[in-house]
C-alpha positions as CSV (number, residue, x, y, z in Angstrom):
1,X,-9.6,4.1,-19.9
2,X,-12.3,6.4,-19.1
3,X,-15.6,5.3,-17.6
4,X,-18.0,7.0,-15.6
5,X,-15.9,5.9,-12.6
6,X,-12.7,7.7,-13.6
7,X,-14.6,10.9,-14.1
8,X,-16.3,10.5,-10.9
9,X,-13.5,10.1,-9.1
10,X,-10.8,12.0,-11.2
11,X,-8.8,9.2,-11.5
12,X,-6.7,7.5,-14.6
13,X,-7.8,4.1,-14.1
14,X,-10.9,2.7,-12.8
15,X,-9.5,0.4,-10.5
16,X,-9.8,1.1,-6.3
17,X,-7.8,-0.1,-3.4
18,X,-11.0,-1.2,-0.6
19,X,-10.6,0.3,2.6
20,X,-9.0,-2.8,4.6
21,X,-8.7,-2.8,8.7
22,X,-5.3,-2.1,9.4
23,X,-4.2,-1.9,5.8
24,X,-5.4,1.0,4.9
25,X,-2.9,3.6,5.7
26,X,-1.0,6.4,3.7
27,X,1.5,4.1,2.5
28,X,-0.6,1.8,0.6
29,X,-3.3,4.5,-0.3
30,X,-0.7,7.2,-1.6
31,X,0.9,4.2,-3.7
32,X,-2.3,3.3,-5.6
33,X,-3.4,6.7,-6.1
34,X,0.3,7.9,-7.3
35,X,0.0,4.9,-9.7
36,X,-3.2,6.0,-11.4
37,X,-5.8,4.2,-9.0
38,X,-7.9,5.1,-6.1
39,X,-6.1,4.6,-2.8
40,X,-8.2,4.5,0.2
41,X,-7.7,5.1,3.6
42,X,-9.6,2.9,6.4
43,X,-10.9,5.4,8.8
44,X,-11.3,3.3,11.6
45,X,-7.9,2.2,11.7
46,X,-6.9,5.4,13.0
47,X,-7.8,5.5,17.0
48,X,-9.9,8.5,16.8
49,X,-10.8,11.3,14.1
50,X,-7.7,13.4,15.3
51,X,-5.6,10.6,14.1
52,X,-7.5,10.3,11.0
53,X,-6.9,13.6,10.4
54,X,-3.0,13.5,11.0
55,X,-3.1,10.1,8.4
56,X,-4.8,12.4,5.5
57,X,-2.4,14.8,6.4
58,X,0.0,12.2,5.8
59,X,-1.2,11.0,2.8
60,X,-1.3,14.1,1.2
61,X,2.1,14.6,1.7
62,X,3.1,11.5,-0.4
63,X,0.6,12.0,-3.6
64,X,-1.1,14.9,-5.0
65,X,-3.4,12.7,-7.0
66,X,-7.1,12.0,-5.3
67,X,-7.7,9.5,-2.7
68,X,-10.4,8.7,-0.6
69,X,-11.6,7.4,3.3
70,X,-13.2,4.6,4.1
71,X,-16.0,4.3,6.6
72,X,-17.4,1.1,7.4
73,X,-20.5,1.4,9.8
74,X,-21.6,-1.5,12.0
75,X,-23.4,-1.9,14.8
76,X,-22.2,-1.9,18.1
77,X,-23.2,-1.7,21.8
78,X,-20.5,1.0,21.6
79,X,-20.2,2.6,18.2
80,X,-17.3,4.8,17.3
81,X,-17.8,8.5,16.5
82,X,-18.8,7.9,12.8
83,X,-20.1,11.4,12.1
84,X,-16.8,12.8,13.8
85,X,-14.7,10.5,11.4
86,X,-16.8,11.8,8.4
87,X,-16.3,15.8,10.0
88,X,-12.4,15.1,9.7
89,X,-12.7,14.0,5.8
90,X,-15.1,17.3,5.2
91,X,-12.6,19.4,7.0
92,X,-9.4,17.9,5.7
93,X,-10.9,18.3,1.5
94,X,-11.2,14.6,0.8
95,X,-13.5,14.0,-1.9
96,X,-14.3,10.4,-2.4
97,X,-15.8,8.1,0.9
98,X,-16.0,4.5,0.5
99,X,-18.8,3.3,2.9
100,X,-19.5,0.0,4.0
101,X,-21.4,-2.2,6.4
102,X,-24.9,-0.4,7.4
103,X,-26.9,2.4,5.2
104,X,-25.0,5.7,5.1
105,X,-28.0,7.4,4.8
106,X,-27.6,9.4,7.8
107,X,-24.7,11.2,6.3
108,X,-25.3,11.0,2.9
109,X,-26.9,14.8,2.8
110,X,-23.9,16.4,4.5
111,X,-21.3,14.9,2.6
112,X,-23.0,15.8,-0.8
113,X,-23.5,19.0,0.4
114,X,-19.9,19.5,0.9
115,X,-19.1,17.8,-2.6
116,X,-18.0,14.5,-1.2
117,X,-18.6,11.6,-3.6
118,X,-19.9,8.2,-2.0
119,X,-19.3,5.0,-3.4
120,X,-20.9,2.5,-1.2
121,X,-20.2,-1.0,-1.1
122,X,-22.9,-3.9,-0.6
123,X,-23.1,-7.4,-1.2
124,X,-27.1,-7.6,-2.8
125,X,-28.8,-5.7,-5.3
126,X,-31.5,-4.8,-3.1
127,X,-29.1,-3.3,-0.7
128,X,-27.2,-1.5,-3.6
129,X,-31.2,-0.3,-4.9
130,X,-31.4,1.4,-1.7
131,X,-28.1,2.9,-1.7
132,X,-29.0,4.2,-5.1
133,X,-32.4,5.6,-3.8
134,X,-30.5,7.3,-1.0
135,X,-28.3,9.3,-3.1
136,X,-24.8,7.3,-3.4
137,X,-22.8,8.3,-6.5
138,X,-21.7,5.0,-7.3
139,X,-22.2,1.5,-5.2
140,X,-19.3,-1.5,-5.3
141,X,-20.9,-5.0,-5.6
142,X,-18.9,-7.3,-3.4
143,X,-19.2,-10.8,-4.9
144,X,-19.4,-14.2,-2.7
145,X,-15.8,-14.6,-3.5
146,X,-14.3,-11.7,-1.5
147,X,-12.2,-10.9,1.3
148,X,-14.3,-9.7,4.7
149,X,-18.0,-10.1,4.8
150,X,-19.4,-11.6,1.9
151,X,-23.3,-11.4,3.6
152,X,-25.3,-13.8,3.4
153,X,-27.2,-14.7,-0.1
154,X,-24.0,-16.3,-1.3
155,X,-24.0,-15.1,-5.1
156,X,-20.7,-15.0,-6.9
157,X,-19.5,-12.0,-9.0
158,X,-20.5,-13.3,-12.4
159,X,-24.2,-13.7,-11.2
160,X,-23.9,-10.7,-9.1
161,X,-22.1,-7.9,-11.4
162,X,-24.6,-8.3,-14.6
163,X,-27.3,-8.3,-12.2
164,X,-26.2,-5.0,-10.6
165,X,-25.2,-3.4,-14.1
166,X,-29.0,-4.1,-15.0
167,X,-30.8,-3.0,-12.5
168,X,-28.7,0.7,-11.5
169,X,-28.6,3.7,-13.2
170,X,-25.5,4.7,-11.2
171,X,-21.9,3.1,-11.8
172,X,-21.4,0.1,-10.1
173,X,-17.5,-1.3,-9.3
174,X,-16.9,-4.9,-9.3
175,X,-15.7,-6.4,-6.0
176,X,-14.9,-9.6,-5.2
177,X,-12.2,-12.0,-6.6
178,X,-10.3,-9.8,-9.0
179,X,-6.6,-9.8,-9.2
180,X,-5.4,-9.2,-12.7
181,X,-6.2,-8.0,-15.9
182,X,-8.1,-11.1,-17.1
183,X,-10.8,-10.4,-14.0
184,X,-10.7,-6.6,-14.9
185,X,-11.8,-7.2,-18.1
186,X,-14.5,-9.7,-17.2
187,X,-16.2,-7.1,-15.1
188,X,-16.1,-4.6,-17.7
189,X,-17.8,-7.2,-19.9
190,X,-20.5,-7.3,-17.4
191,X,-21.0,-4.4,-17.4
192,X,-18.7,-2.8,-14.5
193,X,-17.3,0.6,-14.9
194,X,-14.6,-0.2,-12.4
195,X,-12.9,-2.5,-10.1
196,X,-12.3,-2.7,-6.5
197,X,-9.6,-5.0,-4.9
198,X,-8.6,-5.7,-1.4
199,X,-6.5,-8.9,-1.2
200,X,-4.6,-8.4,-4.1
201,X,-3.3,-4.9,-2.8
202,X,-2.1,-6.4,0.4
203,X,0.4,-8.5,-1.9
204,X,2.1,-5.4,-2.9
205,X,5.5,-4.1,-1.6
206,X,3.8,-0.8,-0.2
207,X,1.4,-2.6,1.7
208,X,1.8,-1.9,5.6
209,X,1.6,-6.0,6.4
210,X,4.9,-8.2,7.0
211,X,6.9,-9.9,4.8
212,X,5.8,-13.6,6.1
213,X,1.8,-12.7,5.3
214,X,2.6,-11.8,2.3
215,X,4.4,-14.9,1.2
216,X,1.5,-16.4,2.9
217,X,-0.9,-15.1,0.4
218,X,1.4,-15.6,-2.5
219,X,1.7,-19.4,-1.4
220,X,-2.3,-19.3,-0.9
221,X,-4.5,-21.9,-3.3
222,X,-8.2,-20.6,-4.3
223,X,-9.0,-23.4,-1.4
224,X,-7.1,-22.0,1.5
225,X,-9.9,-19.6,2.7
226,X,-12.3,-20.2,5.4
227,X,-16.0,-19.1,5.9
228,X,-16.2,-17.9,10.0
229,X,-19.4,-16.5,11.5
230,X,-21.9,-18.7,9.4
231,X,-23.4,-20.0,12.4
232,X,-24.2,-16.2,14.1
233,X,-25.4,-15.0,10.4
234,X,-22.5,-12.7,9.7
235,X,-20.4,-14.4,7.3
236,X,-16.8,-13.5,7.1
237,X,-14.0,-14.7,4.6
238,X,-10.8,-15.6,6.2
239,X,-7.3,-17.1,5.2
240,X,-7.3,-20.5,6.3
241,X,-5.1,-20.6,9.4
242,X,-5.2,-22.3,13.2
243,X,-7.5,-19.3,14.5
244,X,-10.1,-19.8,12.0
245,X,-9.5,-23.7,12.1
246,X,-10.5,-23.3,16.1
247,X,-13.4,-20.2,15.3
248,X,-15.1,-23.1,12.6
249,X,-14.4,-25.9,15.3
250,X,-16.3,-24.0,17.9
251,X,-19.0,-22.9,16.0
252,X,-19.8,-26.5,15.0
253,X,-19.7,-28.3,18.0
254,X,-22.8,-29.6,19.5
255,X,-25.1,-26.7,21.2
256,X,-24.3,-24.3,18.9
257,X,-21.8,-21.0,19.7
258,X,-22.4,-17.9,21.0
259,X,-20.1,-15.0,20.1
260,X,-18.5,-14.7,23.4
261,X,-17.3,-18.2,22.6
262,X,-14.8,-17.3,20.1
263,X,-14.4,-13.5,20.7
264,X,-11.3,-13.9,22.2
265,X,-10.3,-15.7,19.1
266,X,-11.2,-12.7,16.4
267,X,-10.3,-10.0,18.6
268,X,-9.3,-7.3,16.1
269,X,-6.0,-6.7,18.3
270,X,-4.9,-10.0,17.4
271,X,-5.4,-9.9,13.9
272,X,-3.3,-6.6,13.8
273,X,-0.9,-8.5,15.6
274,X,-0.1,-11.3,12.9
275,X,-0.1,-8.7,10.1
276,X,2.5,-6.7,12.3
277,X,4.7,-9.6,13.4
278,X,4.4,-12.3,10.7
279,X,2.9,-14.7,12.8
280,X,0.1,-16.1,10.6
281,X,-1.6,-18.5,13.1
282,X,-1.6,-15.4,15.8
283,X,-4.9,-14.1,14.5
284,X,-7.6,-13.7,11.8
285,X,-6.2,-12.8,8.3
286,X,-8.9,-11.7,6.2
287,X,-8.6,-12.8,2.3
288,X,-10.4,-13.4,-0.5
289,X,-10.4,-16.3,-2.7
290,X,-8.4,-14.3,-5.4
291,X,-5.2,-15.6,-3.4
292,X,-5.0,-18.3,-5.9
293,X,-4.2,-15.9,-8.6
294,X,-1.7,-13.9,-6.4
295,X,1.9,-15.5,-7.3
296,X,4.0,-12.1,-6.6
297,X,5.0,-9.1,-4.7
298,X,4.7,-6.3,-7.0
299,X,5.2,-2.2,-6.3
300,X,1.5,-0.8,-7.0
301,X,2.6,1.1,-9.7
302,X,3.8,-1.9,-11.3
303,X,0.7,-4.0,-10.6
304,X,-1.8,-1.2,-12.3
305,X,0.6,-0.9,-15.3
306,X,0.1,-4.6,-15.7
307,X,-3.3,-5.0,-15.1
308,X,-4.4,-2.3,-17.0
309,X,-2.3,-3.8,-20.1
310,X,-3.9,-7.6,-19.1
311,X,-7.4,-5.9,-19.6
312,X,-6.5,-4.1,-22.8
313,X,-5.2,-7.7,-24.1
314,X,-8.0,-9.6,-22.9
315,X,-11.0,-7.8,-24.2
316,X,-8.7,-7.3,-27.6
317,X,-8.7,-10.9,-28.0
318,X,-11.9,-11.7,-26.7
319,X,-13.6,-9.7,-29.3
320,X,-10.8,-11.0,-32.1
321,X,-12.0,-14.5,-31.1
322,X,-15.4,-13.6,-31.4
323,X,-15.2,-11.7,-34.9
324,X,-13.3,-14.8,-36.2
325,X,-16.1,-17.2,-34.6
326,X,-18.9,-15.1,-36.5
327,X,-16.9,-14.7,-40.2
328,X,-16.4,-18.7,-40.3
329,X,-19.8,-19.7,-38.8
330,X,-17.4,-22.1,-36.4
331,X,-18.2,-22.0,-32.1
332,X,-15.2,-19.9,-30.9
333,X,-14.1,-19.8,-26.9
334,X,-14.3,-16.0,-26.2
335,X,-12.2,-15.5,-23.4
């Protein structure tokens, strides 16, 4: 499968494992890269830049294929040393960075000078256009279905993807709501040149997550996610559990809610403990609506092979059906 994304990133299949806090470690990233996609380490999962350097070295010991590093740039009273994390990326020779959150404008020139490709994840066309003007190499456009922070516009991928591909000159990667080859085929038909998956990769054998959490993802339906932080205008989508229920209830109480009211519930340490201990109700578990499409826990190699085969089959079936409709003049469901 050759697209501008495979050429840009040097990968066999245009499938990217999105950067996920506590999940984007060498075990998962190397497995995705070995399977032909782009595995991604999450920089801020590591406590400091020196730990990221060791994780990059560890990942390179597990794969000889390209992999990337995610850096999510968020407003903070005491921000992490973003520039130092990126210096490690450059020094260790990693050639792909996925940025998210705020604009990476301050870091683009330096990364490009060292031959690093930048894929910026955003949730609106206006932010994608800004990223393109600032010089990123590709945009990952995140629909409302996604896990994590879908923005405040509430625009789903079926609308957002074609809007982005129509507006941008650089390649677009579809993110959010994709778990199988049918979703990948749909994204490609809408103009995307690759897909980015997070929740689907959490339910793989190599994901560094407790088996009970993986089984919770398998057992969840598309209705089992919840939007938090809506009243704080920083919407997040997570798996519905006791903690997310309490967060939403606090946000809805008369008189409103300050972040300090829910901070103990949403602390990153609690979420990390949930993922490692398997206690689904111990903290936030970030997941997208795509959980409704997940019904097994394959290896990354098996998953990518299946997705690529399903994508080819879905596109072929759609073309065959549309062709038949054209010949007979009868309406045909082309999906």
